[in-house]
Structure formats: C-alpha cells, structure tokens
PQR file of N, CA, C, O and H, with PARSE charges and radii, in Angstrom:
ATOM      1  N   MET A   1      61.420  31.246  59.124 -0.4000 1.5000
ATOM      2  CA  MET A   1      61.094  32.406  58.187 -0.0000 2.0000
ATOM      3  C   MET A   1      59.606  32.201  57.879  0.5500 1.7000
ATOM      4  O   MET A   1      59.145  31.079  57.670 -0.5500 1.4000
ATOM      5  N   ASP A   2      58.879  33.309  57.858 -0.4000 1.5000
ATOM      6  CA  ASP A   2      57.448  33.262  57.539 -0.0000 2.0000
ATOM      7  C   ASP A   2      57.236  33.206  56.047  0.5500 1.7000
ATOM      8  O   ASP A   2      58.113  33.650  55.306 -0.5500 1.4000
ATOM      9  H   ASP A   2      59.254  34.220  58.028  0.4000 1.0000
ATOM     10  N   TRP A   3      56.157  32.702  55.572 -0.4000 1.5000
ATOM     11  CA  TRP A   3      55.994  32.446  54.109 -0.0000 2.0000
ATOM     12  C   TRP A   3      55.767  33.804  53.522  0.5500 1.7000
ATOM     13  O   TRP A   3      56.060  33.953  52.336 -0.5500 1.4000
ATOM     14  H   TRP A   3      55.444  32.341  56.174  0.4000 1.0000
ATOM     15  N   GLU A   4      55.289  34.804  54.191 -0.4000 1.5000
ATOM     16  CA  GLU A   4      55.007  36.138  53.632 -0.0000 2.0000
ATOM     17  C   GLU A   4      56.310  36.780  53.095  0.5500 1.7000
ATOM     18  O   GLU A   4      56.416  37.290  51.980 -0.5500 1.4000
ATOM     19  H   GLU A   4      55.051  34.683  55.155  0.4000 1.0000
ATOM     20  N   SER A   5      57.355  36.685  54.090 -0.4000 1.5000
ATOM     21  CA  SER A   5      58.590  37.180  53.677 -0.0000 2.0000
ATOM     22  C   SER A   5      59.296  36.564  52.501  0.5500 1.7000
ATOM     23  O   SER A   5      59.914  37.237  51.677 -0.5500 1.4000
ATOM     24  H   SER A   5      57.269  36.271  54.996  0.4000 1.0000
ATOM     25  N   ALA A   6      59.175  35.229  52.458 -0.4000 1.5000
ATOM     26  CA  ALA A   6      59.561  34.354  51.274 -0.0000 2.0000
ATOM     27  C   ALA A   6      58.848  34.723  50.023  0.5500 1.7000
ATOM     28  O   ALA A   6      59.446  34.839  48.953 -0.5500 1.4000
ATOM     29  H   ALA A   6      58.672  34.683  53.128  0.4000 1.0000
ATOM     30  N   PHE A   7      57.583  34.906  50.154 -0.4000 1.5000
ATOM     31  CA  PHE A   7      56.703  35.349  49.022 -0.0000 2.0000
ATOM     32  C   PHE A   7      57.190  36.754  48.457  0.5500 1.7000
ATOM     33  O   PHE A   7      57.418  36.943  47.262 -0.5500 1.4000
ATOM     34  H   PHE A   7      57.097  34.812  51.023  0.4000 1.0000
ATOM     35  N   ILE A   8      57.322  37.709  49.443 -0.4000 1.5000
ATOM     36  CA  ILE A   8      57.813  39.011  48.935 -0.0000 2.0000
ATOM     37  C   ILE A   8      59.086  39.020  48.159  0.5500 1.7000
ATOM     38  O   ILE A   8      59.220  39.604  47.083 -0.5500 1.4000
ATOM     39  H   ILE A   8      57.136  37.555  50.413  0.4000 1.0000
ATOM     40  N   ALA A   9      60.086  38.282  48.821 -0.4000 1.5000
ATOM     41  CA  ALA A   9      61.523  38.218  48.184 -0.0000 2.0000
ATOM     42  C   ALA A   9      61.369  37.585  46.864  0.5500 1.7000
ATOM     43  O   ALA A   9      61.831  38.176  45.889 -0.5500 1.4000
ATOM     44  H   ALA A   9      59.977  37.807  49.694  0.4000 1.0000
ATOM     45  N   VAL A  10      60.787  36.481  46.721 -0.4000 1.5000
ATOM     46  CA  VAL A  10      60.711  35.685  45.497 -0.0000 2.0000
ATOM     47  C   VAL A  10      59.969  36.662  44.449  0.5500 1.7000
ATOM     48  O   VAL A  10      60.435  36.834  43.323 -0.5500 1.4000
ATOM     49  H   VAL A  10      60.411  36.001  47.513  0.4000 1.0000
ATOM     50  N   GLY A  11      58.821  37.272  44.873 -0.4000 1.5000
ATOM     51  CA  GLY A  11      58.105  38.078  43.921 -0.0000 2.0000
ATOM     52  C   GLY A  11      59.001  39.350  43.412  0.5500 1.7000
ATOM     53  O   GLY A  11      59.005  39.716  42.237 -0.5500 1.4000
ATOM     54  H   GLY A  11      58.442  37.133  45.788  0.4000 1.0000
ATOM     55  N   VAL A  12      59.652  39.888  44.305 -0.4000 1.5000
ATOM     56  CA  VAL A  12      60.575  40.953  43.921 -0.0000 2.0000
ATOM     57  C   VAL A  12      61.712  40.588  43.074  0.5500 1.7000
ATOM     58  O   VAL A  12      62.082  41.326  42.160 -0.5500 1.4000
ATOM     59  H   VAL A  12      59.649  39.591  45.260  0.4000 1.0000
ATOM     60  N   LEU A  13      62.315  39.402  43.365 -0.4000 1.5000
ATOM     61  CA  LEU A  13      63.329  38.775  42.503 -0.0000 2.0000
ATOM     62  C   LEU A  13      62.888  38.588  41.136  0.5500 1.7000
ATOM     63  O   LEU A  13      63.619  38.868  40.186 -0.5500 1.4000
ATOM     64  H   LEU A  13      62.014  38.803  44.107  0.4000 1.0000
ATOM     65  N   LEU A  14      61.695  38.114  41.002 -0.4000 1.5000
ATOM     66  CA  LEU A  14      61.061  37.860  39.640 -0.0000 2.0000
ATOM     67  C   LEU A  14      60.628  39.083  38.894  0.5500 1.7000
ATOM     68  O   LEU A  14      60.214  39.017  37.737 -0.5500 1.4000
ATOM     69  H   LEU A  14      61.101  37.886  41.774  0.4000 1.0000
ATOM     70  N   GLY A  15      60.731  40.222  39.583 -0.4000 1.5000
ATOM     71  CA  GLY A  15      60.484  41.592  38.876 -0.0000 2.0000
ATOM     72  C   GLY A  15      59.267  42.190  39.310  0.5500 1.7000
ATOM     73  O   GLY A  15      58.960  43.294  38.861 -0.5500 1.4000
ATOM     74  H   GLY A  15      61.068  40.275  40.523  0.4000 1.0000
ATOM     75  N   GLU A  16      58.550  41.613  40.111 -0.4000 1.5000
ATOM     76  CA  GLU A  16      57.238  42.354  40.563 -0.0000 2.0000
ATOM     77  C   GLU A  16      57.449  43.579  41.406  0.5500 1.7000
ATOM     78  O   GLU A  16      58.238  43.518  42.349 -0.5500 1.4000
ATOM     79  H   GLU A  16      58.799  40.716  40.476  0.4000 1.0000
ATOM     80  N   PRO A  17      56.809  44.668  41.139 -0.5600 1.5000
ATOM     81  CA  PRO A  17      57.020  45.801  41.866  0.2800 2.0000
ATOM     82  C   PRO A  17      56.610  45.601  43.358  0.5500 1.7000
ATOM     83  O   PRO A  17      55.624  44.919  43.638 -0.5500 1.4000
ATOM     84  N   VAL A  18      57.389  46.213  44.332 -0.4000 1.5000
ATOM     85  CA  VAL A  18      57.011  45.991  45.752 -0.0000 2.0000
ATOM     86  C   VAL A  18      55.544  46.422  46.062  0.5500 1.7000
ATOM     87  O   VAL A  18      54.922  45.768  46.900 -0.5500 1.4000
ATOM     88  H   VAL A  18      58.190  46.767  44.105  0.4000 1.0000
ATOM     89  N   GLU A  19      54.982  47.429  45.472 -0.4000 1.5000
ATOM     90  CA  GLU A  19      53.537  47.794  45.573 -0.0000 2.0000
ATOM     91  C   GLU A  19      52.692  46.662  45.229  0.5500 1.7000
ATOM     92  O   GLU A  19      51.762  46.386  45.987 -0.5500 1.4000
ATOM     93  H   GLU A  19      55.488  47.960  44.792  0.4000 1.0000
ATOM     94  N   VAL A  20      52.899  45.964  44.172 -0.4000 1.5000
ATOM     95  CA  VAL A  20      52.134  44.942  43.754 -0.0000 2.0000
ATOM     96  C   VAL A  20      52.105  43.745  44.698  0.5500 1.7000
ATOM     97  O   VAL A  20      51.070  43.165  45.027 -0.5500 1.4000
ATOM     98  H   VAL A  20      53.655  46.188  43.556  0.4000 1.0000
ATOM     99  N   VAL A  21      53.387  43.414  45.122 -0.4000 1.5000
ATOM    100  CA  VAL A  21      53.528  42.385  46.068 -0.0000 2.0000
ATOM    101  C   VAL A  21      52.862  42.601  47.332  0.5500 1.7000
ATOM    102  O   VAL A  21      52.221  41.707  47.884 -0.5500 1.4000
ATOM    103  H   VAL A  21      54.228  43.886  44.855  0.4000 1.0000
ATOM    104  N   ARG A  22      53.013  43.897  47.859 -0.4000 1.5000
ATOM    105  CA  ARG A  22      52.326  44.325  49.152 -0.0000 2.0000
ATOM    106  C   ARG A  22      50.784  44.151  49.016  0.5500 1.7000
ATOM    107  O   ARG A  22      50.099  43.608  49.882 -0.5500 1.4000
ATOM    108  H   ARG A  22      53.534  44.623  47.411  0.4000 1.0000
ATOM    109  N   ALA A  23      50.329  44.632  47.914 -0.4000 1.5000
ATOM    110  CA  ALA A  23      48.804  44.693  47.680 -0.0000 2.0000
ATOM    111  C   ALA A  23      48.348  43.240  47.600  0.5500 1.7000
ATOM    112  O   ALA A  23      47.191  42.965  47.922 -0.5500 1.4000
ATOM    113  H   ALA A  23      50.886  45.073  47.211  0.4000 1.0000
ATOM    114  N   SER A  24      49.243  42.240  47.165 -0.4000 1.5000
ATOM    115  CA  SER A  24      48.659  40.821  46.994 -0.0000 2.0000
ATOM    116  C   SER A  24      48.636  40.043  48.330  0.5500 1.7000
ATOM    117  O   SER A  24      48.076  38.950  48.429 -0.5500 1.4000
ATOM    118  H   SER A  24      50.182  42.463  46.904  0.4000 1.0000
ATOM    119  N   LEU A  25      49.299  40.684  49.399 -0.4000 1.5000
ATOM    120  CA  LEU A  25      49.173  40.097  50.683 -0.0000 2.0000
ATOM    121  C   LEU A  25      47.917  40.439  51.484  0.5500 1.7000
ATOM    122  O   LEU A  25      47.590  39.801  52.485 -0.5500 1.4000
ATOM    123  H   LEU A  25      49.754  41.572  49.319  0.4000 1.0000
ATOM    124  N   GLY A  26      47.291  41.383  51.040 -0.4000 1.5000
ATOM    125  CA  GLY A  26      46.061  41.796  51.797 -0.0000 2.0000
ATOM    126  C   GLY A  26      46.292  42.748  52.970  0.5500 1.7000
ATOM    127  O   GLY A  26      47.403  43.261  53.103 -0.5500 1.4000
ATOM    128  H   GLY A  26      47.557  41.901  50.227  0.4000 1.0000
ATOM    129  N   PRO A  27      45.303  43.013  53.827 -0.5600 1.5000
ATOM    130  CA  PRO A  27      45.484  44.014  54.910  0.2800 2.0000
ATOM    131  C   PRO A  27      46.246  43.565  56.116  0.5500 1.7000
ATOM    132  O   PRO A  27      46.662  44.421  56.897 -0.5500 1.4000
ATOM    133  N   THR A  28      46.466  42.286  56.337 -0.4000 1.5000
ATOM    134  CA  THR A  28      47.192  41.831  57.494 -0.0000 2.0000
ATOM    135  C   THR A  28      48.491  41.290  57.111  0.5500 1.7000
ATOM    136  O   THR A  28      48.561  40.204  56.536 -0.5500 1.4000
ATOM    137  H   THR A  28      46.129  41.591  55.702  0.4000 1.0000
ATOM    138  N   ILE A  29      49.604  42.036  57.419 -0.4000 1.5000
ATOM    139  CA  ILE A  29      50.987  41.683  57.060 -0.0000 2.0000
ATOM    140  C   ILE A  29      51.767  41.557  58.360  0.5500 1.7000
ATOM    141  O   ILE A  29      51.808  42.515  59.132 -0.5500 1.4000
ATOM    142  H   ILE A  29      49.547  42.918  57.886  0.4000 1.0000
ATOM    143  N   PRO A  30      52.408  40.377  58.642 -0.5600 1.5000
ATOM    144  CA  PRO A  30      53.113  40.230  59.827  0.2800 2.0000
ATOM    145  C   PRO A  30      54.227  41.206  59.931  0.5500 1.7000
ATOM    146  O   PRO A  30      54.702  41.673  58.895 -0.5500 1.4000
ATOM    147  N   PRO A  31      54.696  41.562  61.122 -0.5600 1.5000
ATOM    148  CA  PRO A  31      55.713  42.581  61.374  0.2800 2.0000
ATOM    149  C   PRO A  31      57.010  42.354  60.613  0.5500 1.7000
ATOM    150  O   PRO A  31      57.606  43.314  60.124 -0.5500 1.4000
ATOM    151  N   SER A  32      57.492  41.023  60.492 -0.4000 1.5000
ATOM    152  CA  SER A  32      58.695  40.691  59.788 -0.0000 2.0000
ATOM    153  C   SER A  32      58.573  41.017  58.318  0.5500 1.7000
ATOM    154  O   SER A  32      59.509  41.535  57.710 -0.5500 1.4000
ATOM    155  H   SER A  32      57.008  40.243  60.889  0.4000 1.0000
ATOM    156  N   ALA A  33      57.380  40.704  57.726 -0.4000 1.5000
ATOM    157  CA  ALA A  33      57.278  40.854  56.427 -0.0000 2.0000
ATOM    158  C   ALA A  33      57.128  42.470  56.167  0.5500 1.7000
ATOM    159  O   ALA A  33      57.687  43.003  55.209 -0.5500 1.4000
ATOM    160  H   ALA A  33      56.620  40.282  58.220  0.4000 1.0000
ATOM    161  N   SER A  34      56.430  43.104  56.981 -0.4000 1.5000
ATOM    162  CA  SER A  34      56.221  44.569  56.846 -0.0000 2.0000
ATOM    163  C   SER A  34      57.679  45.282  56.929  0.5500 1.7000
ATOM    164  O   SER A  34      57.962  46.232  56.199 -0.5500 1.4000
ATOM    165  H   SER A  34      55.976  42.671  57.760  0.4000 1.0000
ATOM    166  N   ARG A  35      58.528  44.771  57.829 -0.4000 1.5000
ATOM    167  CA  ARG A  35      59.871  45.404  57.899 -0.0000 2.0000
ATOM    168  C   ARG A  35      60.595  45.166  56.606  0.5500 1.7000
ATOM    169  O   ARG A  35      61.322  46.047  56.146 -0.5500 1.4000
ATOM    170  H   ARG A  35      58.299  43.999  58.422  0.4000 1.0000
ATOM    171  N   LEU A  36      60.427  44.013  55.998 -0.4000 1.5000
ATOM    172  CA  LEU A  36      61.146  43.631  54.648 -0.0000 2.0000
ATOM    173  C   LEU A  36      60.622  44.558  53.632  0.5500 1.7000
ATOM    174  O   LEU A  36      61.420  45.097  52.865 -0.5500 1.4000
ATOM    175  H   LEU A  36      59.837  43.298  56.372  0.4000 1.0000
ATOM    176  N   LEU A  37      59.196  44.830  53.538 -0.4000 1.5000
ATOM    177  CA  LEU A  37      58.750  45.732  52.606 -0.0000 2.0000
ATOM    178  C   LEU A  37      59.285  47.026  52.720  0.5500 1.7000
ATOM    179  O   LEU A  37      59.618  47.681  51.732 -0.5500 1.4000
ATOM    180  H   LEU A  37      58.547  44.393  54.161  0.4000 1.0000
ATOM    181  N   SER A  38      59.392  47.464  53.980 -0.4000 1.5000
ATOM    182  CA  SER A  38      60.023  48.927  54.253 -0.0000 2.0000
ATOM    183  C   SER A  38      61.436  48.988  53.692  0.5500 1.7000
ATOM    184  O   SER A  38      61.818  49.947  53.023 -0.5500 1.4000
ATOM    185  H   SER A  38      59.122  46.932  54.782  0.4000 1.0000
ATOM    186  N   ARG A  39      62.179  47.971  53.974 -0.4000 1.5000
ATOM    187  CA  ARG A  39      63.573  47.864  53.449 -0.0000 2.0000
ATOM    188  C   ARG A  39      63.610  47.847  52.022  0.5500 1.7000
ATOM    189  O   ARG A  39      64.469  48.526  51.461 -0.5500 1.4000
ATOM    190  H   ARG A  39      61.869  47.192  54.518  0.4000 1.0000
ATOM    191  N   LEU A  40      62.814  47.177  51.362 -0.4000 1.5000
ATOM    192  CA  LEU A  40      62.788  47.092  49.960 -0.0000 2.0000
ATOM    193  C   LEU A  40      62.238  48.377  49.259  0.5500 1.7000
ATOM    194  O   LEU A  40      62.295  48.514  48.038 -0.5500 1.4000
ATOM    195  H   LEU A  40      62.116  46.624  51.818  0.4000 1.0000
ATOM    196  N   GLU A  41      61.751  49.224  50.024 -0.4000 1.5000
ATOM    197  CA  GLU A  41      61.288  50.614  49.442 -0.0000 2.0000
ATOM    198  C   GLU A  41      62.339  51.697  49.881  0.5500 1.7000
ATOM    199  O   GLU A  41      62.065  52.880  49.679 -0.5500 1.4000
ATOM    200  H   GLU A  41      61.704  49.112  51.016  0.4000 1.0000
ATOM    201  N   ALA A  42      63.506  51.356  50.462 -0.4000 1.5000
ATOM    202  CA  ALA A  42      64.529  52.228  50.805 -0.0000 2.0000
ATOM    203  C   ALA A  42      65.161  52.921  49.612  0.5500 1.7000
ATOM    204  O   ALA A  42      65.313  52.302  48.559 -0.5500 1.4000
ATOM    205  H   ALA A  42      63.729  50.395  50.626  0.4000 1.0000
ATOM    206  N   PRO A  43      65.516  54.125  49.739 -0.5600 1.5000
ATOM    207  CA  PRO A  43      66.142  54.808  48.513  0.2800 2.0000
ATOM    208  C   PRO A  43      67.540  54.140  48.245  0.5500 1.7000
ATOM    209  O   PRO A  43      67.970  54.216  47.093 -0.5500 1.4000
ATOM    210  N   SER A  44      68.234  53.542  49.125 -0.4000 1.5000
ATOM    211  CA  SER A  44      69.490  52.982  48.889 -0.0000 2.0000
ATOM    212  C   SER A  44      69.460  51.587  48.257  0.5500 1.7000
ATOM    213  O   SER A  44      68.890  50.631  48.782 -0.5500 1.4000
ATOM    214  H   SER A  44      67.885  53.480  50.060  0.4000 1.0000
ATOM    215  N   ARG A  45      70.080  51.543  47.153 -0.4000 1.5000
ATOM    216  CA  ARG A  45      70.075  50.274  46.316 -0.0000 2.0000
ATOM    217  C   ARG A  45      70.746  49.213  47.204  0.5500 1.7000
ATOM    218  O   ARG A  45      70.281  48.075  47.263 -0.5500 1.4000
ATOM    219  H   ARG A  45      70.543  52.320  46.726  0.4000 1.0000
ATOM    220  N   GLU A  46      71.831  49.579  47.890 -0.4000 1.5000
ATOM    221  CA  GLU A  46      72.533  48.625  48.676 -0.0000 2.0000
ATOM    222  C   GLU A  46      71.680  48.028  49.928  0.5500 1.7000
ATOM    223  O   GLU A  46      71.815  46.853  50.269 -0.5500 1.4000
ATOM    224  H   GLU A  46      72.209  50.504  47.841  0.4000 1.0000
ATOM    225  N   SER A  47      70.830  48.884  50.559 -0.4000 1.5000
ATOM    226  CA  SER A  47      70.029  48.485  51.515 -0.0000 2.0000
ATOM    227  C   SER A  47      68.986  47.546  50.988  0.5500 1.7000
ATOM    228  O   SER A  47      68.677  46.544  51.633 -0.5500 1.4000
ATOM    229  H   SER A  47      70.720  49.838  50.282  0.4000 1.0000
ATOM    230  N   ARG A  48      68.408  47.849  49.783 -0.4000 1.5000
ATOM    231  CA  ARG A  48      67.420  46.969  49.194 -0.0000 2.0000
ATOM    232  C   ARG A  48      68.002  45.574  48.838  0.5500 1.7000
ATOM    233  O   ARG A  48      67.361  44.545  49.053 -0.5500 1.4000
ATOM    234  H   ARG A  48      68.658  48.662  49.258  0.4000 1.0000
ATOM    235  N   ALA A  49      69.232  45.579  48.290 -0.4000 1.5000
ATOM    236  CA  ALA A  49      69.948  44.365  47.893 -0.0000 2.0000
ATOM    237  C   ALA A  49      70.163  43.431  49.088  0.5500 1.7000
ATOM    238  O   ALA A  49      69.948  42.221  49.015 -0.5500 1.4000
ATOM    239  H   ALA A  49      69.752  46.415  48.115  0.4000 1.0000
ATOM    240  N   GLN A  50      70.636  44.106  50.287 -0.4000 1.5000
ATOM    241  CA  GLN A  50      70.941  43.377  51.415 -0.0000 2.0000
ATOM    242  C   GLN A  50      69.758  42.673  52.050  0.5500 1.7000
ATOM    243  O   GLN A  50      69.854  41.540  52.523 -0.5500 1.4000
ATOM    244  H   GLN A  50      70.810  45.089  50.346  0.4000 1.0000
ATOM    245  N   ALA A  51      68.532  43.450  52.042 -0.4000 1.5000
ATOM    246  CA  ALA A  51      67.314  42.980  52.578 -0.0000 2.0000
ATOM    247  C   ALA A  51      66.892  41.664  51.682  0.5500 1.7000
ATOM    248  O   ALA A  51      66.577  40.599  52.212 -0.5500 1.4000
ATOM    249  H   ALA A  51      68.455  44.370  51.658  0.4000 1.0000
ATOM    250  N   LEU A  52      66.919  41.842  50.460 -0.4000 1.5000
ATOM    251  CA  LEU A  52      66.466  40.757  49.549 -0.0000 2.0000
ATOM    252  C   LEU A  52      67.373  39.615  49.678  0.5500 1.7000
ATOM    253  O   LEU A  52      66.903  38.477  49.705 -0.5500 1.4000
ATOM    254  H   LEU A  52      67.174  42.708  50.029  0.4000 1.0000
ATOM    255  N   ALA A  53      68.703  39.833  49.763 -0.4000 1.5000
ATOM    256  CA  ALA A  53      69.757  38.739  49.891 -0.0000 2.0000
ATOM    257  C   ALA A  53      69.502  37.892  51.170  0.5500 1.7000
ATOM    258  O   ALA A  53      69.523  36.661  51.207 -0.5500 1.4000
ATOM    259  H   ALA A  53      69.084  40.757  49.740  0.4000 1.0000
ATOM    260  N   ARG A  54      69.262  38.716  52.198 -0.4000 1.5000
ATOM    261  CA  ARG A  54      69.045  37.983  53.557 -0.0000 2.0000
ATOM    262  C   ARG A  54      67.859  36.964  53.621  0.5500 1.7000
ATOM    263  O   ARG A  54      67.884  35.881  54.207 -0.5500 1.4000
ATOM    264  H   ARG A  54      69.245  39.715  52.168  0.4000 1.0000
ATOM    265  N   VAL A  55      66.805  37.505  52.908 -0.4000 1.5000
ATOM    266  CA  VAL A  55      65.619  36.541  53.050 -0.0000 2.0000
ATOM    267  C   VAL A  55      65.840  35.515  51.877  0.5500 1.7000
ATOM    268  O   VAL A  55      65.391  34.394  52.115 -0.5500 1.4000
ATOM    269  H   VAL A  55      66.785  38.385  52.433  0.4000 1.0000
ATOM    270  N   LEU A  56      66.382  35.669  50.783 -0.4000 1.5000
ATOM    271  CA  LEU A  56      66.564  34.749  49.771 -0.0000 2.0000
ATOM    272  C   LEU A  56      67.588  33.635  50.223  0.5500 1.7000
ATOM    273  O   LEU A  56      67.426  32.472  49.854 -0.5500 1.4000
ATOM    274  H   LEU A  56      66.747  36.580  50.589  0.4000 1.0000
ATOM    275  N   ALA A  57      68.536  33.970  50.946 -0.4000 1.5000
ATOM    276  CA  ALA A  57      69.569  33.012  51.577 -0.0000 2.0000
ATOM    277  C   ALA A  57      68.712  32.086  52.424  0.5500 1.7000
ATOM    278  O   ALA A  57      68.890  30.874  52.309 -0.5500 1.4000
ATOM    279  H   ALA A  57      68.667  34.915  51.246  0.4000 1.0000
ATOM    280  N   GLY A  58      67.806  32.550  53.257 -0.4000 1.5000
ATOM    281  CA  GLY A  58      67.017  31.716  54.064 -0.0000 2.0000
ATOM    282  C   GLY A  58      66.122  30.857  53.167  0.5500 1.7000
ATOM    283  O   GLY A  58      65.997  29.683  53.515 -0.5500 1.4000
ATOM    284  H   GLY A  58      67.661  33.535  53.350  0.4000 1.0000
ATOM    285  N   VAL A  59      65.476  31.266  52.060 -0.4000 1.5000
ATOM    286  CA  VAL A  59      64.696  30.503  51.070 -0.0000 2.0000
ATOM    287  C   VAL A  59      65.583  29.366  50.615  0.5500 1.7000
ATOM    288  O   VAL A  59      65.193  28.199  50.671 -0.5500 1.4000
ATOM    289  H   VAL A  59      65.577  32.220  51.777  0.4000 1.0000
ATOM    290  N   ALA A  60      66.842  29.728  50.141 -0.4000 1.5000
ATOM    291  CA  ALA A  60      67.741  28.674  49.606 -0.0000 2.0000
ATOM    292  C   ALA A  60      67.996  27.601  50.639  0.5500 1.7000
ATOM    293  O   ALA A  60      67.902  26.410  50.343 -0.5500 1.4000
ATOM    294  H   ALA A  60      67.159  30.675  50.097  0.4000 1.0000
ATOM    295  N   VAL A  61      68.314  28.011  51.828 -0.4000 1.5000
ATOM    296  CA  VAL A  61      68.548  26.993  52.921 -0.0000 2.0000
ATOM    297  C   VAL A  61      67.336  26.087  53.112  0.5500 1.7000
ATOM    298  O   VAL A  61      67.472  24.869  53.221 -0.5500 1.4000
ATOM    299  H   VAL A  61      68.391  28.979  52.068  0.4000 1.0000
ATOM    300  N   ALA A  62      66.213  26.661  53.149 -0.4000 1.5000
ATOM    301  CA  ALA A  62      64.964  25.876  53.387 -0.0000 2.0000
ATOM    302  C   ALA A  62      64.776  24.875  52.206  0.5500 1.7000
ATOM    303  O   ALA A  62      64.541  23.685  52.413 -0.5500 1.4000
ATOM    304  H   ALA A  62      66.102  27.651  53.060  0.4000 1.0000
ATOM    305  N   LEU A  63      64.883  25.378  51.038 -0.4000 1.5000
ATOM    306  CA  LEU A  63      64.937  24.455  49.905 -0.0000 2.0000
ATOM    307  C   LEU A  63      65.838  23.376  49.982  0.5500 1.7000
ATOM    308  O   LEU A  63      65.472  22.231  49.720 -0.5500 1.4000
ATOM    309  H   LEU A  63      65.074  26.345  50.870  0.4000 1.0000
ATOM    310  N   ASP A  64      67.025  23.660  50.333 -0.4000 1.5000
ATOM    311  CA  ASP A  64      68.005  22.602  50.342 -0.0000 2.0000
ATOM    312  C   ASP A  64      67.833  21.620  51.457  0.5500 1.7000
ATOM    313  O   ASP A  64      68.173  20.447  51.302 -0.5500 1.4000
ATOM    314  H   ASP A  64      67.323  24.591  50.547  0.4000 1.0000
ATOM    315  N   ASP A  65      67.264  22.101  52.694 -0.4000 1.5000
ATOM    316  CA  ASP A  65      66.849  21.301  53.801 -0.0000 2.0000
ATOM    317  C   ASP A  65      65.855  20.333  53.265  0.5500 1.7000
ATOM    318  O   ASP A  65      66.001  19.120  53.411 -0.5500 1.4000
ATOM    319  H   ASP A  65      66.988  23.054  52.820  0.4000 1.0000
ATOM    320  N   ALA A  66      64.823  20.877  52.633 -0.4000 1.5000
ATOM    321  CA  ALA A  66      63.671  20.033  52.150 -0.0000 2.0000
ATOM    322  C   ALA A  66      64.052  19.009  51.253  0.5500 1.7000
ATOM    323  O   ALA A  66      63.388  17.972  51.224 -0.5500 1.4000
ATOM    324  H   ALA A  66      64.704  21.863  52.514  0.4000 1.0000
ATOM    325  N   ARG A  67      65.141  19.178  50.434 -0.4000 1.5000
ATOM    326  CA  ARG A  67      65.558  18.269  49.464 -0.0000 2.0000
ATOM    327  C   ARG A  67      66.332  17.042  50.145  0.5500 1.7000
ATOM    328  O   ARG A  67      66.393  15.929  49.623 -0.5500 1.4000
ATOM    329  H   ARG A  67      65.680  20.020  50.457  0.4000 1.0000
ATOM    330  N   LEU A  68      66.861  17.346  51.260 -0.4000 1.5000
ATOM    331  CA  LEU A  68      67.747  16.411  52.048 -0.0000 2.0000
ATOM    332  C   LEU A  68      66.738  15.525  52.886  0.5500 1.7000
ATOM    333  O   LEU A  68      67.021  14.348  53.110 -0.5500 1.4000
ATOM    334  H   LEU A  68      66.812  18.251  51.684  0.4000 1.0000
ATOM    335  N   ALA A  69      65.634  16.051  53.322 -0.4000 1.5000
ATOM    336  CA  ALA A  69      64.749  15.376  54.253 -0.0000 2.0000
ATOM    337  C   ALA A  69      63.988  14.172  53.626  0.5500 1.7000
ATOM    338  O   ALA A  69      63.204  13.513  54.310 -0.5500 1.4000
ATOM    339  H   ALA A  69      65.404  17.007  53.140  0.4000 1.0000
TER
END
C-alpha cells in the first residue's frame, strides 16, 4: 500500500473533507490514491465506506505487522 492512500484514508477517517486531503497531496497523486479519492467522492455512502474500509484494513495490518517485527 502506498503512503498516499493510507494518508487519505486516515485523514478522511479523522474528519477531513476529501477536497482538503486531495489538496494536501499536491499536484502529483499516484493512480491508486487517485482511484481512492474518486471512490470517496462517490454519491453512494456504501461505496465510500467500502473504499475507506479496504484501505484502513491494510493500514491496520501494516501497523500490526510492525508491532510484531
């Protein structure tokens, strides 16, 4: 997982608007992070929740792996 996607997911989880998170990444956004931003701007609440949960699950696994290392 790229750090940009993790940054986006955690920022949105903490309540930052998607537009603010997008702007904080600057002009060059990797394709995977760009796809996540698009999904987080979807009209469907379910789609947004699924996109966020998918990335946050990866963040949780990475944190857990780091703790065990």
